[in-house]
C-alpha positions, 0 to 999 in steps of 0.5 A, a space after each residue: 500500500 505504501 507504493 501506491 501513494 507514491 505511484 499516484 503522484 506519477 500516475 493518472 492519465 499521464 505520469 510525471 515522466 511520461 504517459 502510462 499506457 496501462 493506466 490510461 486504458 484502465 481509466 478509459 475502461 472505468 469511465 466507460 463502465 461508470 456511464 454504462 452502469 449509470 445509464 443501465 440503472 436509470 433505465 431499469 428504474 424508469 422501466 419499473 417505477 414510471 410516474 412515481 413522485 421520486 422519478 424527477 429527483 432520480 433523473 436530476 441526481 443521475 444527471 448531476 452525478 454524470 456531470 460531476 464525474 465528467 469534471 474529474 479529469 478537468 481537476 487533474 490526477 493529483 490528490 489535491 484538496 479540491 480533487 478530494 472535495 470533488 470525490 466527497 461530493 460525488 460519493 455523497 450524490 451517489 449515496 443519495 441515489 442509492 437510498 432513493 433507488 437501490 439499483 444505482 448501487 453497482 455504480 460503486 465499482 468505478 468509484 472504487 477505482 477513483 477512490 483508490 487512485 486519489 486518496 491515501 491508502 487508509 482513506 481509500 480502504 475506508 471509502 471502499 468499505 463504506 461503498 461496499 456497505 451501501 452496495 450490500 444494503 441496497 442489494 438486501 433492499 432489492 431482495 425478497 428475502 435474506 440471501 447470503 450471496 448478497 452479503 458476501 459477494 459485494 465485499 468479495 468483489 471489492 476485495 478482488 478489485 482493490 487487490 488487483 488495483 494495488 498489484 497493478 500500481 506496485 507493478 507500475 512502480 517497479 517498472 518505472 524504477 527498473 526503467 530509471 535504473 536502466 537509464 542510469 546504467 546506460 548513462 554510466 556505460 556511455 560515460 565510462 566509454 567516453 572516459 575510456 576512449 579519452 584515456 586511451 587517446 591520451 595514453 596513445 598520444 603520450 606513448 607516441 610522444 615518448 617514442 618520438 622523444 627517445 628516437 630524437 634523443 638517440 639520433 638527432 640530438 646525439 648527432 647535433 651534440 657531436 657536430 657541435 663538439 667537432 666544429 668547436 674542436 675544428 675552430 680551436 685547431 684551425 690555425 695550429 693544425 689545419 689538417 686536423 680541423 678539416 678532419 673534424 669538419 668532414 666528420 661533422 659533415 658525415 654526422 649531418 648527413 646521417 642526421 638528415 637521413 634520420 629526419 627524413 625517416 621520421 617524416 616518412 614514418 609519420 606520413 600516410 602509409 599509402 604516400 610512404 609507399 611512393 607514387 604520389 597522391 594519385 597512386 595513393 587515391 587509386 590504392 585507396 579506391 581499390 582497397 575500399 572496393 575489396 573490403 566492401 565485398 561487392 556492396 560498394 564500388 569505388 572508382 578513382 579519376 584524375 584530371 589534369 597534370 600538376 605543374 610541380 609535385 604537390 607539397 607533402 602536407 597537401 598530399 597527406 591532407 587530401 588523402 586523409 580527407 578521402 579516407 574520412 569521406 569514404 569511411 562516412 560513405 561506408 558507415 552511414 550513406 548506404 551507397 553502392 557506388 562512390 567516386 574520387 575525382 582529383 582535379 589539378 588546376 593552375 593555382 589549386 587542386 580539387 578533390 571531389 568525393 561523391 556517392 549514390 547513398 541516402 544523403 542528408 541535410 548539409 545544414 545539420 552536418 556542422 552540429 556536433 554531438 557533445 557526447 560523441 566518442 569519435 572525432 572523425 567525420 565532417 568536422 575533421 574534414 572541414 578542419 583539415 581543409 581550413 588548415 590548408 586555407 581551402 574551402 569545403 563544399 557539401 551538396 546533398 539532399 535526403 535520398 539524392 546522394 552526396 558530393 563533397 568537394 575540397 578545394 585547396 589553393 596552391 601558392 607560387 611557392 607551393 608550385 615551385 618549391 621541392 617537396 623535400 630538401 635535396 641531400 647533399 652531393 
């Protein structure tokens, strides 16, 4: 019974956390049953007692009872003083009706439900007992003689109705508590996943920084330190022993060559694997298209097309960014677009390079593409693509509509320096 009072606050025609379908259908059933019983009782009275002096009073009280009952939903579902007063008036009118016409006694069943839903547990049980007593008295008045069923049946019906209602209320409370716990567990799980992903990213970043710092310390830093000592020694012995000074310079030059090779190896290792294999951006895009097609196993076909010829090799940073953009865009196509065909088009123009990625997938609304989910665990997708293009001073254009596929165009300007400068420093002869 303790659970029921708490349930009533969140129950009724709509709960505090959302409508309860079972409670709504039960309320509708009880409303229909009340008016059906009220109409049947009035009809029975009019058929058996036509033209009596009390008939106008019975009709007036029946209409009053119906109007009062209709006012119940307007007053809300919480046990406010106004709603309790309404219930008291409703029960009083029904009692007068039962005294005048015992056939109205069975309208008490919907009133059981109304009292149990509004009143505190003890008050609700007292009301049920009072209504049951009136039903028993009314049935005995209608009977021609004493019948034990008329004394025992109404209390039994009231007890069963009360037990069913209380059980339903407790089940509803348990379901809401279980749903709340499940939501809390899901929120905890998502939060833990986000924290774990962030921790893994931090650990990965720290591990990579430590590896690079150790590599640089063991190679470049040691080499630069040796060069400094050799050049200082050469400077001290330049006048006294020119041959020894030249040997120091030649040794320092050899160390510089090795350090330059190490630096290039670092750059090579940090570049995308497809570019590191040689062949430039065009070969890397062709390899990417072939790999995506093979991995899709017939579900997606990716084709690559190159238009124009660059006047000079593209800078490494441009090649790397455009390849990463193509990889991110095709990942979106594979995971979200539901496409069967996609295309990569690399266009070389005089002062810029353009990469287009198109697909025949389900499409989306581009205006919503910039809205980032604050709970998202991944950092890829359109925000990352847009950031890469902006870092190169370029522009990103998205053309899409639901059901019409998507075309993503990344345009990167090339300065005169980019067009003429070599992509990597020349090794000394």
